[in-house]
C-alpha positions, 0 to 999 in steps of 0.5 A: 095835493088836490089832484093830478090836474092841479099838479100838471097845472102847477108844473106848467105855470111854474116852469112857464114863469121861469121861462118868461123871467128868462125872456125878460132878462134877455130883453133887459140885457140885450147887449149880453150873451144869451147862451146861458139863458137859452140853456136855462130855458132848454133845462126848464123844458126838459124838466117839464117833459120829464115831470109830465112823463112821471105823472103819466107813468101808471106803474106807480104802486103808491100814487100818493107817495109818487105824486108827492115825490113829483111835487118835491122834485118840481120844487127842487128843480125850480129853485135851482133854475131860479138860482141860475137866473139870478146868477145871470145878472 
């Protein structure tokens, strides 16, 4: 991992892309209920807040392992959100 700034950018871009994908789905499916899609957006925002809070936590002893864990968690949560988007169809 290069640095904390890049990790924050990754979190912002990836979760932003997921939210954008939900909006595209909603626009393409105006006749369908948006409760599930709105829940995905809410979950993405909650994930963003949680990961940024973990990055800003200065109490971690092993910084490298701490940030690797955050990166792995980002990947795991984003995969789950993408699967939920794919099931909307």
